[in-house]
C-alpha atoms as a printed R data frame, in Angstrom:
    type eleno elety resid chain resno       x      y       z
1   ATOM     1    CA   MET     A     1   0.014 -0.008   0.005
2   ATOM     2    CA   PHE     A     2   2.714  2.394   1.040
3   ATOM     3    CA   GLY     A     3   4.745  1.488  -2.078
4   ATOM     4    CA   GLU     A     4   1.888  2.260  -4.398
5   ATOM     5    CA   LEU     A     5   1.319  5.616  -2.646
6   ATOM     6    CA   HIS     A     6   5.062  6.532  -2.933
7   ATOM     7    CA   ARG     A     7   5.012  5.745  -6.623
8   ATOM     8    CA   GLN     A     8   1.897  7.842  -7.107
9   ATOM     9    CA   ARG     A     9   3.485 10.884  -5.386
10  ATOM    10    CA   LEU     A    10   6.639 10.541  -7.566
11  ATOM    11    CA   ALA     A    11   4.445 10.384 -10.706
12  ATOM    12    CA   ASP     A    12   2.449 13.431  -9.596
13  ATOM    13    CA   ALA     A    13   5.785 15.380  -8.924
14  ATOM    14    CA   ALA     A    14   7.135 14.342 -12.291
15  ATOM    15    CA   SER     A    15   4.023 15.486 -14.156
16  ATOM    16    CA   ALA     A    16   3.717 18.808 -12.271
17  ATOM    17    CA   PRO     A    17   4.964 21.901 -14.155
18  ATOM    18    CA   CYS     A    18   8.205 23.434 -12.704
19  ATOM    19    CA   ASP     A    19  10.722 26.029 -13.662
20  ATOM    20    CA   PRO     A    20  14.285 24.646 -14.253
21  ATOM    21    CA   HIS     A    21  15.675 27.983 -13.097
22  ATOM    22    CA   ASP     A    22  13.954 27.473  -9.775
23  ATOM    23    CA   LEU     A    23  15.473 24.043  -9.508
24  ATOM    24    CA   VAL     A    24  18.989 25.408 -10.123
25  ATOM    25    CA   LEU     A    25  18.436 28.140  -7.623
26  ATOM    26    CA   GLU     A    26  17.156 25.671  -5.120
27  ATOM    27    CA   THR     A    27  20.049 23.412  -5.678
28  ATOM    28    CA   HIS     A    28  22.580 26.283  -5.213
29  ATOM    29    CA   GLY     A    29  20.768 27.401  -2.102
30  ATOM    30    CA   GLN     A    30  20.797 23.943  -0.613
31  ATOM    31    CA   ARG     A    31  24.540 23.711  -1.324
32  ATOM    32    CA   LEU     A    32  25.214 27.005   0.286
33  ATOM    33    CA   ASP     A    33  23.240 26.006   3.335
34  ATOM    34    CA   ARG     A    34  25.274 22.832   3.516
35  ATOM    35    CA   LEU     A    35  28.549 24.667   3.242
36  ATOM    36    CA   LYS     A    36  27.536 27.196   5.845
37  ATOM    37    CA   GLY     A    37  26.542 24.381   8.246
38  ATOM    38    CA   ALA     A    38  29.812 22.581   7.719
39  ATOM    39    CA   PHE     A    39  31.742 25.880   8.299
40  ATOM    40    CA   LYS     A    40  29.863 26.526  11.461
41  ATOM    41    CA   ARG     A    41  30.527 22.943  12.738
42  ATOM    42    CA   ARG     A    42  34.185 23.174  11.821
43  ATOM    43    CA   LYS     A    43  34.502 26.523  13.554
44  ATOM    44    CA   ALA     A    44  32.789 25.115  16.664
45  ATOM    45    CA   TRP     A    45  35.167 22.187  16.754
46  ATOM    46    CA   THR     A    46  38.168 24.492  16.280
47  ATOM    47    CA   LEU     A    47  37.043 26.612  19.292
48  ATOM    48    CA   ARG     A    48  36.470 23.443  21.299
49  ATOM    49    CA   LEU     A    49  39.919 22.152  20.474
50  ATOM    50    CA   SER     A    50  41.459 25.546  21.384
51  ATOM    51    CA   TRP     A    51  39.736 25.476  24.716
52  ATOM    52    CA   LEU     A    52  40.912 21.851  25.385
53  ATOM    53    CA   THR     A    53  44.413 22.753  24.572
54  ATOM    54    CA   LEU     A    54  44.241 25.793  26.903
55  ATOM    55    CA   PHE     A    55  42.836 23.586  29.705
56  ATOM    56    CA   ARG     A    56  45.628 21.015  29.066
57  ATOM    57    CA   ILE     A    57  48.293 23.683  29.337
58  ATOM    58    CA   VAL     A    58  46.781 24.854  32.561
59  ATOM    59    CA   GLU     A    59  46.513 21.427  33.981
60  ATOM    60    CA   GLU     A    60  49.945 20.334  32.731
61  ATOM    61    CA   PRO     A    61  52.195 23.346  32.828
62  ATOM    62    CA   SER     A    62  55.464 23.279  30.955
63  ATOM    63    CA   THR     A    63  57.240 24.137  34.123
64  ATOM    64    CA   SER     A    64  56.719 20.698  35.538
65  ATOM    65    CA   PRO     A    65  59.832 19.053  37.103
66  ATOM    66    CA   LYS     A    66  60.077 16.483  34.341
67  ATOM    67    CA   ALA     A    67  59.798 19.102  31.574
68  ATOM    68    CA   ALA     A    68  62.160 21.463  33.294
69  ATOM    69    CA   THR     A    69  64.769 18.732  33.822
70  ATOM    70    CA   LYS     A    70  64.555 17.718  30.129
71  ATOM    71    CA   ARG     A    71  64.830 21.392  29.029
72  ATOM    72    CA   SER     A    72  67.810 22.061  31.319
73  ATOM    73    CA   ARG     A    73  69.532 18.839  30.194
74  ATOM    74    CA   LYS     A    74  69.078 19.972  26.539
75  ATOM    75    CA   LYS     A    75  70.459 23.426  27.338
76  ATOM    76    CA   ALA     A    76  73.461 21.886  29.194
77  ATOM    77    CA   THR     A    77  74.176 19.540  26.273
78  ATOM    78    CA   LYS     A    78  74.121 22.466  23.843
79  ATOM    79    CA   ARG     A    79  76.314 24.594  26.121
80  ATOM    80    CA   GLN     A    80  78.834 21.728  26.425
81  ATOM    81    CA   ARG     A    81  78.852 21.321  22.632
82  ATOM    82    CA   LEU     A    82  79.646 25.025  22.238
83  ATOM    83    CA   ILE     A    83  82.380 24.918  24.818
84  ATOM    84    CA   ARG     A    84  83.969 21.844  23.303
85  ATOM    85    CA   ALA     A    85  83.805 23.398  19.834
86  ATOM    86    CA   ALA     A    86  85.366 26.621  21.139
87  ATOM    87    CA   ALA     A    87  88.143 24.821  22.860
88  ATOM    88    CA   GLU     A    88  88.986 22.938  19.609
89  ATOM    89    CA   CYS     A    89  88.802 26.030  17.468
90  ATOM    90    CA   PHE     A    90  90.984 28.005  19.893
91  ATOM    91    CA   ARG     A    91  93.521 25.233  19.930
92  ATOM    92    CA   GLU     A    92  93.640 24.748  16.232
93  ATOM    93    CA   GLY     A    93  93.394 28.316  14.923
94  ATOM    94    CA   GLY     A    94  93.878 30.583  17.939
95  ATOM    95    CA   ILE     A    95  91.417 32.904  19.616
96  ATOM    96    CA   ARG     A    96  91.934 35.828  17.269
97  ATOM    97    CA   ALA     A    97  91.235 33.827  14.055
98  ATOM    98    CA   THR     A    98  88.207 32.105  15.623
99  ATOM    99    CA   THR     A    99  84.829 33.736  15.217
100 ATOM   100    CA   ILE     A   100  81.537 32.946  16.870
101 ATOM   101    CA   LYS     A   101  80.180 31.794  13.463
102 ATOM   102    CA   ILE     A   102  83.039 29.226  13.244
103 ATOM   103    CA   ILE     A   103  82.278 27.975  16.737
104 ATOM   104    CA   ALA     A   104  78.542 27.657  15.926
105 ATOM   105    CA   GLU     A   105  79.255 25.700  12.740
106 ATOM   106    CA   ARG     A   106  81.683 23.423  14.547
107 ATOM   107    CA   ALA     A   107  79.129 22.764  17.303
108 ATOM   108    CA   ASP     A   108  76.232 22.486  14.805
109 ATOM   109    CA   VAL     A   109  74.211 25.059  16.679
110 ATOM   110    CA   PRO     A   110  72.268 27.852  14.934
111 ATOM   111    CA   ILE     A   111  74.076 31.164  15.267
112 ATOM   112    CA   GLY     A   112  70.992 32.782  16.771
113 ATOM   113    CA   ASN     A   113  70.986 30.266  19.657
114 ATOM   114    CA   VAL     A   114  74.669 30.837  20.376
115 ATOM   115    CA   TYR     A   115  74.107 34.276  21.885
116 ATOM   116    CA   TYR     A   116  71.663 32.801  24.454
117 ATOM   117    CA   TYR     A   117  74.726 31.135  26.033
118 ATOM   118    CA   PHE     A   118  77.677 33.253  25.084
119 ATOM   119    CA   LYS     A   119  77.662 36.892  23.961
120 ATOM   120    CA   THR     A   120  81.350 37.380  23.054
121 ATOM   121    CA   LYS     A   121  84.481 35.383  22.512
122 ATOM   122    CA   GLU     A   122  85.550 36.532  25.961
123 ATOM   123    CA   ASP     A   123  82.617 34.566  27.385
124 ATOM   124    CA   PHE     A   124  83.708 31.558  25.294
125 ATOM   125    CA   ALA     A   125  87.247 31.907  26.646
126 ATOM   126    CA   SER     A   126  85.942 32.010  30.264
127 ATOM   127    CA   GLY     A   127  83.731 29.019  29.549
128 ATOM   128    CA   VAL     A   128  86.596 27.047  28.180
129 ATOM   129    CA   VAL     A   129  88.902 27.788  31.155
130 ATOM   130    CA   ALA     A   130  86.091 26.813  33.565
131 ATOM   131    CA   SER     A   131  85.548 23.542  31.663
132 ATOM   132    CA   VAL     A   132  89.321 22.785  31.763
133 ATOM   133    CA   ALA     A   133  89.299 23.567  35.512
134 ATOM   134    CA   SER     A   134  86.397 21.278  36.187
135 ATOM   135    CA   ALA     A   135  87.944 18.394  34.221
136 ATOM   136    CA   ALA     A   136  91.358 18.901  35.970
137 ATOM   137    CA   ALA     A   137  89.680 18.891  39.424
138 ATOM   138    CA   LYS     A   138  87.836 15.579  38.610
139 ATOM   139    CA   GLU     A   139  91.063 14.024  37.260
140 ATOM   140    CA   GLN     A   140  93.111 15.054  40.253
141 ATOM   141    CA   ALA     A   141  90.433 13.769  42.678
142 ATOM   142    CA   ARG     A   142  90.552 10.398  40.947
143 ATOM   143    CA   TRP     A   143  94.336 10.367  41.120
144 ATOM   144    CA   GLY     A   144  94.238 11.413  44.765
145 ATOM   145    CA   ALA     A   145  92.552  8.084  45.530
146 ATOM   146    CA   LEU     A   146  95.474  6.156  44.150
147 ATOM   147    CA   ASP     A   147  98.826  5.368  45.661
148 ATOM   148    CA   ALA     A   148 101.220  8.225  45.366
149 ATOM   149    CA   LYS     A   149 103.488  6.435  42.836
150 ATOM   150    CA   GLU     A   150 100.508  5.344  40.741
151 ATOM   151    CA   ALA     A   151  99.093  8.840  40.879
152 ATOM   152    CA   LEU     A   152 102.287 10.357  39.515
153 ATOM   153    CA   ILE     A   153 102.438  7.737  36.727
154 ATOM   154    CA   ALA     A   154  98.817  8.402  35.867
155 ATOM   155    CA   TYR     A   155  99.584 12.127  35.698
156 ATOM   156    CA   VAL     A   156 102.384 11.629  33.178
157 ATOM   157    CA   HIS     A   157 100.303  9.329  31.049
158 ATOM   158    CA   SER     A   158  97.417 11.744  30.983
159 ATOM   159    CA   ALA     A   159  99.621 14.761  30.279
160 ATOM   160    CA   LEU     A   160 101.354 13.088  27.343
161 ATOM   161    CA   SER     A   161  98.379 11.331  25.843
162 ATOM   162    CA   SER     A   162  97.225 12.078  22.257
163 ATOM   163    CA   PRO     A   163 100.604 12.298  20.604
164 ATOM   164    CA   ALA     A   164  99.194 13.359  17.255
165 ATOM   165    CA   ALA     A   165  97.243 16.337  18.715
166 ATOM   166    CA   LEU     A   166 100.281 17.328  20.859
167 ATOM   167    CA   SER     A   167 102.566 17.358  17.838
168 ATOM   168    CA   ARG     A   168 100.123 19.602  15.902
169 ATOM   169    CA   HIS     A   169  98.956 22.013  18.610
170 ATOM   170    CA   GLY     A   170 101.037 21.404  21.728
171 ATOM   171    CA   GLY     A   171  99.819 21.294  25.251
172 ATOM   172    CA   GLY     A   172  96.228 22.344  25.562
173 ATOM   173    CA   LEU     A   173  96.518 24.370  28.742
174 ATOM   174    CA   GLU     A   174  99.904 25.951  27.896
175 ATOM   175    CA   SER     A   175  98.749 26.933  24.372
176 ATOM   176    CA   LEU     A   176  95.577 28.384  25.794
177 ATOM   177    CA   VAL     A   177  97.397 30.422  28.336
178 ATOM   178    CA   CYS     A   178  99.805 31.788  25.690
179 ATOM   179    CA   ASP     A   179  96.864 32.621  23.409
180 ATOM   180    CA   LEU     A   180  95.020 34.361  26.229
181 ATOM   181    CA   ALA     A   181  98.141 36.336  27.073
182 ATOM   182    CA   ARG     A   182  98.474 37.548  23.491
183 ATOM   183    CA   GLU     A   183  94.870 38.710  23.493
184 ATOM   184    CA   SER     A   184  95.099 40.290  27.071
185 ATOM   185    CA   SER     A   185  91.996 38.239  27.890
186 ATOM   186    CA   PRO     A   186  90.361 38.616  31.306
187 ATOM   187    CA   ALA     A   187  90.372 34.837  31.525
188 ATOM   188    CA   LEU     A   188  94.142 34.772  31.585
189 ATOM   189    CA   ALA     A   189  94.414 34.948  35.372
190 ATOM   190    CA   ALA     A   190  92.067 31.976  35.908
191 ATOM   191    CA   ALA     A   191  93.958 30.003  33.322
192 ATOM   192    CA   ARG     A   192  97.335 30.680  35.114
193 ATOM   193    CA   VAL     A   193  95.770 29.477  38.332
194 ATOM   194    CA   LEU     A   194  95.243 26.164  36.665
195 ATOM   195    CA   LEU     A   195  98.926 25.846  35.901
196 ATOM   196    CA   ILE     A   196  99.753 26.549  39.501
197 ATOM   197    CA   GLU     A   197  97.176 24.155  40.785
198 ATOM   198    CA   GLU     A   198  98.665 21.436  38.543
199 ATOM   199    CA   GLU     A   199 102.097 21.942  40.068
200 ATOM   200    CA   LYS     A   200 100.662 22.049  43.647
201 ATOM   201    CA   PHE     A   201  98.968 18.712  43.036
202 ATOM   202    CA   VAL     A   202 102.181 17.129  41.848
203 ATOM   203    CA   GLN     A   203 103.995 18.583  44.842
204 ATOM   204    CA   ARG     A   204 101.336 17.205  47.328
205 ATOM   205    CA   THR     A   205 101.676 13.841  45.673
206 ATOM   206    CA   PHE     A   206 105.449 13.849  46.183
207 ATOM   207    CA   VAL     A   207 104.940 14.813  49.755
208 ATOM   208    CA   ARG     A   208 102.938 11.607  50.196
209 ATOM   209    CA   LEU     A   209 106.197  9.814  49.663
210 ATOM   210    CA   ASN     A   210 107.566 10.995  53.009
211 ATOM   211    CA   ALA     A   211 109.780  7.898  53.457
212 ATOM   212    CA   GLN     A   212 111.836  8.803  50.390
213 ATOM   213    CA   LEU     A   213 111.921 12.539  50.854
214 ATOM   214    CA   GLU     A   214 114.439 14.397  52.941
215 ATOM   215    CA   SER     A   215 112.452 17.632  53.292
216 ATOM   216    CA   PRO     A   216 109.261 19.373  51.855
217 ATOM   217    CA   GLU     A   217 111.747 21.503  49.795
218 ATOM   218    CA   ARG     A   218 112.806 18.438  47.917
219 ATOM   219    CA   ALA     A   219 109.151 17.611  47.147
220 ATOM   220    CA   GLU     A   220 108.851 21.045  45.609
221 ATOM   221    CA   ARG     A   221 111.963 20.578  43.513
222 ATOM   222    CA   LEU     A   222 110.781 17.149  42.385
223 ATOM   223    CA   ALA     A   223 107.328 18.572  41.437
224 ATOM   224    CA   GLN     A   224 108.994 21.437  39.387
225 ATOM   225    CA   TRP     A   225 111.216 18.855  37.679
226 ATOM   226    CA   LEU     A   226 108.298 16.586  36.713
227 ATOM   227    CA   VAL     A   227 105.914 19.348  35.561
228 ATOM   228    CA   THR     A   228 108.702 21.110  33.594
229 ATOM   229    CA   SER     A   229 109.658 17.843  31.966
230 ATOM   230    CA   VAL     A   230 106.058 17.123  30.939
231 ATOM   231    CA   ARG     A   231 105.471 20.605  29.535
232 ATOM   232    CA   GLY     A   232 108.816 20.611  27.800
233 ATOM   233    CA   ALA     A   233 108.072 17.368  26.159
234 ATOM   234    CA   ARG     A   234 104.754 18.762  24.806
235 ATOM   235    CA   ALA     A   235 106.411 21.910  23.596
236 ATOM   236    CA   HIS     A   236 109.212 19.992  21.911
237 ATOM   237    CA   ALA     A   237 106.792 17.639  20.168
238 ATOM   238    CA   GLN     A   238 104.917 20.647  18.778
239 ATOM   239    CA   LEU     A   239 108.124 22.362  17.629
240 ATOM   240    CA   MET     A   240 109.325 19.254  15.777
241 ATOM   241    CA   GLY     A   241 105.887 18.201  14.617
242 ATOM   242    CA   ASP     A   242 106.727 14.574  15.499
243 ATOM   243    CA   ALA     A   243 104.111 12.524  17.264
244 ATOM   244    CA   HIS     A   244 106.662  9.750  17.955
245 ATOM   245    CA   LEU     A   245 108.667 12.071  20.130
246 ATOM   246    CA   VAL     A   246 105.747 12.191  22.684
247 ATOM   247    CA   SER     A   247 105.878  8.405  23.226
248 ATOM   248    CA   SER     A   248 109.671  8.233  23.466
249 ATOM   249    CA   MET     A   249 109.887 11.213  25.925
250 ATOM   250    CA   ARG     A   250 107.003  9.870  28.011
251 ATOM   251    CA   GLN     A   251 108.974  6.617  28.419
252 ATOM   252    CA   GLN     A   252 112.072  8.561  29.453
253 ATOM   253    CA   ILE     A   253 110.194 10.566  32.100
254 ATOM   254    CA   LEU     A   254 108.537  7.468  33.449
255 ATOM   255    CA   ALA     A   255 111.881  5.741  33.680
256 ATOM   256    CA   GLN     A   256 113.446  8.612  35.571
257 ATOM   257    CA   LEU     A   257 110.375  8.824  37.772
258 ATOM   258    CA   ARG     A   258 110.513  5.150  38.677
259 ATOM   259    CA   ALA     A   259 114.239  5.466  39.402
260 ATOM   260    CA   ARG     A   260 113.506  8.114  42.063
261 ATOM   261    CA   PHE     A   261 111.030  5.780  43.673
262 ATOM   262    CA   ARG     A   262 113.791  3.319  44.589
C-alpha cells in the first residue's frame, strides 16, 4: 500500500509543471546552506579544541619538574657542545682567528641560539677555562685516591696522551694560556691559576712519599722537575711536529720517575 502511494507521489511530482531555473536556484541554495553548516561545525570544533588545549596547558604546565629537567639537560648539552667546539677552534686556529660563527658551525648550533649562552669570544674563553678547571679537578680527585706512585704515573700518562694532537697544537693548557696572554684576555688569570694548581697537586703527591723525601723543599723541587719535563716534552713535540717524540719522551720521564722511587 505504501509502495503504491509513494510511486503515485513521484508520478505526480514528475508531471507537475516546474521552472528549471527554480530548480537550479534551489540546488545552489541547498549547497550554500550545507557549506555554511559545515563551516559552522568546523568553527565550533576549532574553538572546542582551542579550549581543550588551553585547559591542558593549565593542567599540565610546561614548568613541571620533568619538563624542566629535560629542558635544562638539553640546554646543558648544547652549552657543552659550544664549549667543546670553542676549545677545539681556539687550539687549532687561535682565539683571534676564531669567530663565533666558526664555533657555531663546529658545534652544529644555529648562530642565533649561540648568543643565548655566550655573547662574546671572551665569554667563550671563560667558559673554556672553567671547563678545563672542572675536568682537571675531577681528574686530580681520581688520582688522589690512588697510591702516590701510581698517581704520578697516571699524571704523566694523561699529560702526554694524544701524541698526534700534541705534535700539531702542543699542550692544551699551555697553548691556551699563551693565546689568552696575546689577547690580554680577562680569563688569563684563571688559566694561570690552573697551571699553579697542577704543580701544587704534583707537589702534594710527592709529599705523600715521605719515606723517600728528605724535606718538603725536595718535594717542591721534584714537582717542578716533573711538571717542567712534561710541559717541555709537549712543547718539543709541537716544535718538531713529530708524534713519535711524545711516546719516547713519555717513556724517558717514566723511567726517571721510577728510578726516584727506589
